[in-house]
Structure formats: C-alpha cells, structure tokens
N, C-alpha and C positions, 0 to 999 in steps of 0.2 A: 108851527110850520104851515106854509100855505099850500096852494094847489100845485101839483106837478103834472106837466103835459108831455105827451109823447109826440115827437115830430120825426117824420121820415124824410131824409134828405133826397131830393129828386136827382141830384148829381151823383153822389157816391153810394146811395142806397143804404146808408147807415142810419141807425136809430139814435136820436138825441132825446134825452130826458132833461127838460128844462123846468125851472121853478117859476114862480109868478114874476120875478124880476128879470126874466129872460136869461138867467145864468144857467149854463150847462152843468147838470149834476152828474150825468153819466153819458158816455158815448160808447155805443156797441155796434158791432157789425150785424147787418141784416142777413138772414138765411136766403132771402130771395135772390140776391146777387150771386151767391155761390151756385145755386141751381142753374142760373143762366150761364155762369162760367163753365160749369160741368157740361151743359149741353153744347156750348161753343167748342169746348175741348174735344168732345166726342166727334163733333162735326169736322173739326180740323184734322183729327186722326183719320177719319174716313176719307177725307180728301187726299191726305198723304198716301194712304194705302192705294187709292185709285191711281194716283200719279205713279207710284212705284210699280203697280201692275202694268200700266201702260208702258213704262220704261222697260220693264222686264220683257214684255211681249215684243216691243220694238227691237230690243237687243237680240231676242231669239230669232226674229224674222231676218235680221241682218246676218246673223250667224248662218242661217239656212241658205241665204243668197250667196254668201261667201263660199260656203261648202259646194254649192251647185256650180259656181263659177270655177272653182278649183278643179272639180271633176270634169267640167267641159274642157278646160285647158289641158288636163292630163289626157283625156280621150283624143283631143286634136293632136297632141304631141305624139301619141302612139300611132295614130293614122299616118302622120307625116313620116314617122320613122319606118313604118311598114312599107310605104310607097317608095321611099328613097333608099 
C-alpha cells in the first residue's frame, strides 16, 4: 500500500483522504465548519431577538399612544357634554 494524503477542501471544508493514485479513500466532515456554523447560528438568533425586542417596544409605544388618544377623546367628550 502506498502513501495516503490528507486534503482539506477549501469550498466545503471537508477532509479527503486520497491515495497515491489520487483516489479518494475516505471523505469526512471537518469540525472547523461546524464551529463557524454554530457561531453564525448564535449571531442570527441574537439578531432575531433584537428585532423581536424592537418590534415589541414599537407595539408597546403604539399601544400607549392609542390609550392616550382614547383618554383625550373621552375627556373632550365629557367636557362637551358638561357644556351643553
């Protein structure tokens, strides 16, 4: 049996074990890519959380404005009723 070489694919980051005739003996996944994927997943989840927080705060502000507007309309209606 001849020499076996380890090659790291720059595209898919998998490890290829090839013999002296350039025949692939074994193909395995690299751990390096998983770590990158995990970091990216964490980053995406953080972005989702921030967007959710922004949306929640916007909805809360809208609710406060609607409530204040309803109170103002109610107060004006009572003033008009007491005058007339």
